[in-house]
C-alpha positions as CSV (number, residue, x, y, z in Angstrom):
1,M,109.8,145.8,82.0
2,N,108.0,146.9,84.6
3,N,104.6,145.8,83.1
4,I,106.1,142.1,82.1
5,F,107.4,141.5,85.6
6,M,104.0,142.5,87.1
7,L,102.4,140.2,84.5
8,L,105.1,137.4,85.4
9,L,104.1,138.3,89.0
10,F,100.2,137.7,88.6
11,F,100.9,134.6,86.6
12,T,103.1,132.8,88.9
13,T,100.5,133.9,91.8
14,L,97.5,132.1,89.9
15,I,100.1,129.1,90.1
16,D,100.4,129.2,93.6
17,F,96.4,129.5,94.1
18,G,96.1,126.0,92.2
19,Y,97.9,124.4,95.4
20,C,94.3,124.6,97.0
21,T,93.6,122.7,100.6
22,Q,91.4,120.2,100.5
23,R,91.1,119.2,103.8
24,S,92.5,121.3,106.8
25,C,94.4,120.6,109.9
26,H,94.4,120.9,113.2
27,S,95.5,118.2,116.0
28,T,94.6,117.4,119.4
29,I,92.3,120.2,119.7
30,F,88.9,120.2,118.0
31,V,88.4,123.9,116.2
32,R,86.6,124.1,113.0
33,I,88.8,124.7,110.3
34,F,87.2,125.4,106.7
35,Y,87.3,122.2,105.5
36,S,88.4,119.9,107.8
37,M,91.2,118.9,110.3
38,L,93.5,115.9,110.6
39,R,93.1,115.1,114.4
40,S,95.5,112.2,116.6
41,W,94.6,109.7,119.4
42,L,97.8,107.6,121.1
43,N,96.3,104.3,121.8
44,P,92.6,105.9,122.0
45,D,90.6,104.4,124.6
46,C,93.0,101.4,125.5
47,G,94.4,102.8,129.1
48,T,96.7,101.2,131.2
49,L,96.7,98.2,129.0
50,C,98.7,99.9,126.5
51,K,101.0,101.2,128.7
52,K,101.8,97.7,130.5
53,R,102.6,96.6,126.9
54,N,104.2,99.5,126.0
55,L,102.3,99.7,122.7
56,T,102.2,102.6,120.2
57,T,99.2,102.7,117.6
58,L,98.5,106.1,116.3
59,Y,95.1,106.8,114.8
60,L,94.5,109.6,112.7
61,R,91.2,111.4,111.4
62,A,90.8,113.6,108.5
63,D,87.7,114.8,108.2
64,G,86.5,116.3,104.5
65,P,83.3,117.7,103.2
66,N,82.3,114.6,101.6
67,D,84.5,111.5,103.5
68,T,86.4,111.0,105.9
69,L,90.2,109.5,106.0
70,H,91.5,107.2,109.0
71,Y,94.8,106.5,109.6
72,L,96.1,104.0,111.7
73,W,100.0,103.4,112.5
74,D,101.2,100.6,114.8
75,F,104.0,98.9,116.0
76,G,102.5,95.9,117.3
77,G,104.4,93.5,115.3
78,N,105.4,94.7,111.8
79,P,105.0,98.0,111.4
80,S,102.1,98.7,109.3
81,I,99.6,101.7,108.3
82,L,96.2,101.2,107.4
83,L,94.1,103.5,105.4
84,A,90.3,104.1,105.3
85,L,88.1,106.6,103.4
86,T,84.6,106.3,105.0
87,P,81.2,108.7,104.7
88,P,81.9,111.2,107.2
89,S,79.3,109.5,110.4
90,A,81.8,106.7,110.1
91,S,83.9,105.9,113.4
92,I,86.3,103.2,114.3
93,N,86.2,101.0,117.2
94,I,89.3,98.6,118.8
95,T,88.7,95.7,120.2
96,W,92.3,96.2,122.2
97,E,92.4,92.8,124.3
98,D,91.9,91.0,121.0
99,F,94.1,94.1,118.5
100,I,96.8,93.0,121.2
101,E,97.2,89.5,120.7
102,K,96.8,90.3,116.7
103,K,93.2,88.4,116.4
104,K,91.1,89.1,113.6
105,N,88.0,91.4,113.4
106,S,89.7,93.1,116.4
107,I,89.2,96.7,114.2
108,L,86.1,97.6,112.6
109,F,84.7,100.6,111.1
110,S,81.0,101.7,112.2
111,E,80.2,102.1,108.5
112,K,82.0,100.1,105.4
113,P,84.7,101.6,104.3
114,I,84.6,103.6,100.7
115,Y,88.1,102.0,100.2
116,T,91.2,100.8,102.0
117,F,94.3,100.3,101.8
118,G,97.7,98.9,104.1
119,I,100.9,98.5,104.3
120,V,103.7,96.3,106.1
121,I,107.1,97.1,106.5
122,N,107.9,93.6,106.6
123,K,111.1,92.8,106.1
124,I,114.9,94.0,106.1
125,I,116.6,92.2,103.8
126,E,120.5,92.2,104.1
127,F,122.8,91.1,101.1
128,N,126.3,90.5,100.3
129,D,126.6,92.0,96.8
130,L,129.9,90.3,96.0
131,N,130.2,91.7,92.4
132,D,129.1,95.2,93.3
133,T,126.0,95.7,91.3
134,G,123.7,97.3,93.9
135,L,120.7,94.8,93.1
136,V,119.3,92.0,95.6
137,D,118.4,88.5,94.8
138,I,116.1,87.2,97.0
139,T,117.0,83.9,96.1
140,N,120.6,83.4,96.7
141,I,119.8,82.0,100.3
142,V,123.2,82.1,100.9
143,N,124.3,85.5,100.4
144,T,121.2,87.1,102.2
145,N,119.7,87.6,105.9
146,I,116.5,88.5,106.8
147,L,115.6,90.8,109.7
148,H,111.8,90.9,110.6
149,P,111.3,94.6,111.7
150,M,108.7,93.0,114.7
151,F,111.5,91.5,116.8
152,F,113.3,95.1,117.4
153,Q,112.4,96.3,120.9
154,W,110.6,99.8,119.9
155,K,110.1,103.2,121.9
156,L,108.1,105.9,121.3
157,K,111.1,108.5,120.7
158,A,108.2,112.3,119.8
159,L,105.6,112.8,119.1
160,L,104.7,116.3,117.9
161,T,101.5,117.6,116.9
162,N,100.5,121.1,115.8
163,N,98.4,122.9,112.9
164,E,100.8,121.9,109.6
165,F,101.7,118.1,110.6
166,I,101.3,115.3,112.8
167,T,105.1,113.0,113.3
168,L,105.6,110.2,115.1
169,D,109.1,109.4,115.5
170,M,109.9,105.9,116.6
171,E,113.0,103.8,117.5
172,G,113.7,100.2,117.1
173,S,116.9,98.6,118.7
174,Y,118.5,95.2,120.3
175,Y,117.1,93.0,117.6
176,N,116.6,89.6,118.5
177,D,115.4,87.0,116.7
178,A,114.6,83.5,118.8
179,S,113.9,81.3,116.0
180,T,117.2,81.9,114.1
181,N,119.1,82.6,117.0
182,I,119.8,86.1,115.0
183,S,120.8,89.1,117.3
184,R,122.0,92.5,115.9
185,H,123.1,96.1,117.7
186,G,122.0,99.2,116.0
187,T,118.6,100.9,115.7
188,L,116.1,101.0,112.8
189,K,114.3,104.4,113.1
190,L,111.2,105.4,111.6
191,S,109.4,108.4,111.3
192,L,105.9,108.8,110.2
193,K,104.4,112.1,109.1
194,G,100.4,113.1,108.5
195,F,99.9,116.4,106.5
196,C,97.5,119.3,106.5
197,S,98.5,120.5,103.5
198,L,100.1,120.1,99.5
199,D,103.7,121.2,100.4
200,H,107.1,120.0,100.0
201,S,108.3,118.1,102.9
202,E,111.1,119.8,105.6
203,V,113.2,116.9,105.7
204,M,115.7,115.8,102.4
205,P,114.6,114.6,100.2
206,H,111.4,117.1,100.1
207,M,108.6,115.2,98.5
208,L,105.7,117.2,97.3
209,H,102.9,115.6,99.8
210,S,99.2,116.1,100.3
211,E,96.5,116.0,102.6
212,N,95.7,112.7,101.3
213,S,99.4,111.4,102.1
214,T,101.5,109.8,104.8
215,Q,105.4,110.1,104.6
216,V,107.5,107.6,106.1
217,D,110.9,107.7,106.6
218,I,112.6,104.8,107.7
219,I,116.7,104.9,108.8
220,L,118.9,102.3,109.3
221,D,121.6,103.6,111.7
222,N,125.1,101.9,112.8
223,L,123.0,98.6,112.0
224,Q,125.7,95.5,112.9
225,T,126.1,93.5,109.4
226,N,126.9,89.8,109.0
227,K,130.5,89.2,109.9
228,S,130.5,86.8,107.2
229,F,129.3,89.5,104.4
230,S,132.1,91.6,103.4
231,N,129.9,93.7,100.8
232,S,127.2,94.2,102.9
233,R,123.9,96.3,101.6
234,F,120.0,96.3,102.6
235,A,116.6,96.4,100.7
236,I,113.5,97.2,102.0
237,E,110.4,95.1,101.7
238,L,106.8,95.9,101.8
239,L,103.7,94.3,102.0
240,V,100.9,95.9,100.2
241,V,97.3,95.6,100.0
242,G,94.7,96.8,98.4
243,E,90.9,96.8,97.1
244,G,90.5,95.1,93.8
245,N,91.6,91.9,91.9
246,P,93.6,90.0,93.4
247,D,94.8,89.2,89.5
248,I,95.4,92.5,88.3
249,P,98.6,93.9,89.4
250,M,100.4,97.0,90.3
251,F,102.3,98.8,88.1
252,V,105.3,101.0,89.0
253,N,105.6,103.8,86.4
254,P,109.1,105.6,86.7
255,K,108.7,109.6,86.0
256,K,111.0,111.7,84.5
257,S,111.3,115.5,85.8
258,L,112.8,118.9,84.5
259,D,113.4,119.9,87.8
260,D,115.6,119.1,90.7
261,E,114.8,122.2,92.4
262,H,114.2,120.4,95.8
263,T,115.9,117.5,95.4
264,P,119.3,118.6,93.8
265,G,120.8,115.8,91.3
266,I,117.5,113.5,91.0
267,F,115.2,114.2,88.0
268,E,113.1,111.3,88.7
269,V,110.0,110.2,90.8
270,V,108.5,106.4,91.2
271,E,105.0,105.6,91.9
272,V,103.6,102.3,92.8
273,R,99.9,102.6,91.5
274,T,97.1,100.5,92.3
275,P,94.0,99.6,90.0
276,P,90.9,101.8,90.2
277,Y,88.7,100.0,91.9
278,R,84.8,99.6,91.9
279,S,82.8,98.9,95.2
280,M,79.6,97.2,95.2
281,N,77.4,100.3,94.7
282,D,79.8,101.1,91.8
283,F,81.5,103.7,93.0
284,L,84.5,103.7,91.2
285,T,87.8,104.8,93.3
286,E,91.0,105.9,92.4
287,G,92.8,103.7,94.3
288,A,96.0,104.1,96.6
289,Y,99.6,104.7,95.6
290,L,103.6,104.8,96.8
291,Q,105.5,107.4,96.1
292,W,109.3,108.2,96.2
293,I,112.6,109.9,94.9
294,P,115.2,106.9,94.3
295,V,117.8,108.1,96.5
296,S,119.0,107.4,99.7
297,Y,121.6,109.1,102.6
298,T,124.3,108.4,103.6
299,S,125.0,110.5,106.9
300,V,122.7,112.3,109.0
301,S,123.3,115.3,107.0
302,R,121.2,115.1,103.8
303,T,123.2,116.3,100.8
304,V,124.2,115.6,97.6
305,T,127.5,114.3,98.6
306,N,126.2,112.4,101.2
307,S,123.9,110.2,99.3
308,T,123.5,107.1,96.7
309,E,120.5,105.3,94.6
310,T,118.2,103.5,95.4
311,M,116.6,100.3,93.1
312,Q,112.8,99.5,92.7
313,Y,111.8,96.2,91.5
314,P,108.5,94.5,90.0
315,P,106.0,93.6,92.2
316,W,106.0,90.2,93.2
317,K,102.7,88.0,94.2
318,V,101.9,86.5,97.7
319,A,101.0,82.6,97.6
320,N,99.5,83.2,100.9
321,H,97.7,86.4,101.8
322,T,96.3,85.1,105.5
323,V,99.8,83.8,106.7
324,A,101.8,87.1,105.2
325,I,100.5,89.8,107.4
326,Q,99.5,87.5,110.5
327,N,102.1,89.4,112.7
328,S,100.9,93.0,111.5
329,M,97.9,94.9,112.6
330,L,96.4,94.5,109.0
331,Y,95.4,91.5,110.1
332,C,93.6,92.5,112.8
333,Y,91.3,94.5,110.0
334,Y,91.5,92.5,107.1
335,G,91.0,88.7,108.6
336,D,90.9,86.0,106.1
337,K,89.3,88.6,104.0
338,V,92.7,89.4,102.5
339,N,92.9,86.5,100.6
340,D,90.3,88.2,98.0
341,L,92.1,91.5,97.8
342,L,95.1,92.6,96.0
343,M,97.9,91.8,98.0
344,Q,101.6,92.1,96.7
345,R,105.2,92.6,97.8
346,I,107.7,96.0,96.6
347,I,111.0,95.6,97.5
348,V,113.5,98.6,97.2
349,S,117.3,98.1,97.6
350,L,119.8,101.0,98.7
351,G,122.8,101.9,97.2
352,T,124.9,101.8,93.9
353,K,128.0,100.3,92.2
354,G,130.9,102.2,93.7
355,D,129.6,103.9,96.7
356,G,131.3,102.1,99.3
357,F,128.8,99.5,100.1
358,Y,127.2,100.3,104.1
359,K,129.9,99.8,105.8
360,K,131.5,103.1,104.7
361,T,128.9,104.9,106.7
362,Y,126.8,102.5,108.4
363,Y,123.9,104.9,108.0
364,S,121.5,104.5,104.5
365,T,118.1,105.9,104.9
366,W,114.9,105.4,102.6
367,T,111.8,108.2,102.4
368,F,108.5,107.3,100.5
369,L,104.5,108.3,100.3
370,V,101.2,106.6,100.9
371,G,98.3,107.9,100.0
372,Y,94.9,107.9,98.6
373,G,93.7,108.8,95.0
374,T,96.2,110.4,92.2
375,P,99.8,111.7,93.6
376,P,100.2,115.4,93.2
377,N,102.6,116.3,90.4
378,E,105.0,118.8,90.7
379,K,105.1,121.9,89.4
380,F,107.6,124.9,88.5
381,S,107.9,127.1,92.1
382,Y,107.3,131.2,92.1
383,L,111.5,131.0,91.9
384,V,111.7,128.8,88.8
385,I,109.3,130.3,86.6
386,M,111.1,134.2,87.0
387,I,114.3,132.7,86.6
388,I,113.4,130.9,83.4
389,S,111.1,134.1,82.3
390,I,113.8,136.4,82.7
391,G,116.5,133.6,81.0
392,L,114.0,133.4,77.7
393,G,112.4,136.7,78.3
394,L,115.6,139.6,78.8
395,P,117.5,138.1,75.9
396,L,114.3,138.7,73.7
397,L,114.0,142.0,75.0
398,I,117.4,142.8,74.3
399,L,117.1,141.4,70.4
400,A,113.9,143.9,70.4
401,A,115.1,146.8,71.4
402,T,118.0,146.6,69.3
403,G,116.1,146.0,65.9
404,L,113.9,148.8,67.1
405,Y,116.9,151.3,68.0
406,M,118.5,150.5,64.9
407,C,115.3,151.4,62.8
408,I,114.9,154.5,64.4
409,R,118.9,155.5,63.6
410,K,118.6,155.0,60.6
411,L,115.2,157.2,59.7
412,P,117.2,160.0,60.1
413,N,119.4,159.5,57.3
414,R,116.8,158.8,54.6
415,S,115.0,162.2,55.3
416,S,118.2,163.7,55.0
417,N,119.1,162.3,51.6
418,T,115.8,162.6,50.3
419,Y,116.1,166.4,51.2
420,L,119.6,166.9,49.4
421,S,118.1,165.0,46.3
422,Q,115.4,167.8,45.5
């Protein structure tokens, strides 16, 4: 029995070593660690200009042995994320005066990126779910309201950097859209986190992240609803921009899982992948991805009893790419070039039939990952493997021991009968 236990322990240890770290991490302090490090700068080289404008733009750089991943998280206009894969020697330059005015070419890299990818948190869609289906119909103008995140007053609540991750917490309040005369109380909270290793996030739903990904956690907290809507729910619209043929759509792939150890009750992960992209030097990239677990929590205490489902929809085409991103950081980098790139809208609605609508708790969440390359695959943990091994191995061991005992028990009887017959 001890030998079997040691064998299982050795096997699971080998599995754990399979989770190798490709981009090690450090932030703010420049210390070399094996492969690389993750560093961050808040409004780099902007100075008093950004302070006067209350601007929050966080730049992250993850250096690997053969390439570098750059991330920009920006809250001027609609919140957005820009990811760029470049040679290790490449650097970023932001012309802050033009950047604040959202002018094109105000973000440049010293060397042409191998691949770029961007997302914009474009709209918060409130819809009146009269039939309690949990499904949003964006063509039904009467029963939908559009809130643009750029009209919230954004404040930096926390910036945490350590050897394992970098977290930026932002809070948007006092929504006011003068063009439509819509004002709302309540808050829209965004927490963005960059990582240094392959592991599960501490925040439910405990998504599996890698060094090549950023986690975005969205919270609608006590957000005022339309008084004429009796059954308000919310949906979130993302704009996704990637290198590649604009006529080849992204694909949504809900994947089933055998294990709900990290997110109890949920056996599915949803992935949105961009098609592989072949650059001018014939370098084939793996593209980028979005990934999430289809669950929304309806309370600060994220438990199974305080959860509901999310619903994803097929990607939508965008008619005018340039106009779509003009109110975000992505226009500062892509400019008019975005018309020749892949751009689509991703909509995810929060809530499902019978959960009491948003008014039940006035709290909804959605958590997703955005990253480069291939999303990491879930593997059974050491604990789960041990439980499965014991559950399958112990009965077999008992059967084998019982059979052996019965065989040994019959041996003396046969010997005695043979002796007496002589």
